[in-house]
Every structure is written in C-alpha cells, then in structure tokens.
C-alpha positions in Angstrom: -6.3 16.0 11.5 -7.0 12.2 12.5 -4.9 9.4 11.3 -6.8 6.9 9.0 -6.2 3.5 7.8 -6.5 2.0 4.3 -6.3 -1.5 3.6 -5.8 -3.1 0.1 -5.9 -6.4 -1.4 -2.7 -6.5 -4.0 -1.1 -9.3 -5.9 2.3 -8.5 -4.5 3.9 -12.2 -3.8 7.4 -11.8 -2.7 9.6 -9.6 0.2 11.5 -8.2 -2.6 8.8 -7.0 -4.4 7.1 -5.7 -1.3 10.1 -3.7 -0.1 10.4 -2.1 -3.6 6.8 -0.9 -3.4 7.2 0.4 0.0 10.3 2.4 -1.1 8.4 4.0 -3.8 5.3 4.7 -1.4 7.3 5.7 1.3 9.0 8.4 -1.0 5.7 9.6 -2.2 4.2 9.4 1.0 6.7 10.3 3.5 4.5 10.8 6.5 2.3 7.7 6.1 3.0 4.4 8.2 3.1 1.7 5.3 3.2 -1.9 5.5 2.5 -5.0 3.8 1.2 -8.5 5.4 2.4 -11.0 2.5 1.1 -13.7 5.2 -2.3 -13.1 4.8 -4.3 -14.7 1.9 -5.3 -11.2 0.5 -1.3 -9.8 0.4 -2.5 -7.0 2.4 -0.9 -3.2 2.0 -2.0 -1.4 5.1 -1.5 2.5 4.8 -1.9 4.8 7.9 -1.9 8.6 8.1 -4.0 11.5 7.7 -5.9 12.2 4.2 -4.8 8.9 2.6 -6.2 9.1 -0.5 -6.7 5.6 -1.9 -6.9 6.5 -5.7 -3.3 7.5 -5.3 -1.9 4.7 -3.8 -3.8 2.4 -6.1 -2.6 4.5 -9.0 1.3 4.4 -7.9 1.0 0.6 -7.4 -0.5 0.0 -10.7 2.5 2.0 -12.4 4.7 -0.4 -10.6 2.9 -3.6 -12.4 0.9 -4.6 -9.4 -3.2 -4.9 -8.6 -4.2 -2.9 -5.4 -7.9 -2.9 -4.6 -9.3 -1.3 -1.3 -10.5 -4.1 1.2 -13.8 -3.5 2.1 
C-alpha cells in the first residue's frame, strides 16, 4: 500500500505539548512517521503512513485537549 501524508493545523504551542502528543500518537500508530513543525504559523502536525485516517488522528488530538484540522 502506498504511503500517504496528512497535514494538520493545530493549536499546539510548545515543545513539551508536541512531545506529549507525539508519544500518544506514536503509541497508537507505531508504523506512522509523525512530526510537528512548531515554527510554521499553523503549528503543523504531519502524519505519514499507509491508510492514514485523519478522523482518528484529529479525535486523538482532541481527546488530549488540542484542536487539529486537516490543512487543505
């Protein structure tokens, strides 16, 4: 299956918040490559892998208290 990349706009501000979310997401989706770009004005969350379901990513981020929207 071909890898796909989903890019999300978030309200994550700090490195500690990003690291916490990365740990949660990586535990749930161990085969995905996940990273944040906090330097970007949209505080980008990038998820790469096969069969990435943006609804599940957004749901998990929201459960942690953050906003997460697919960047078009």
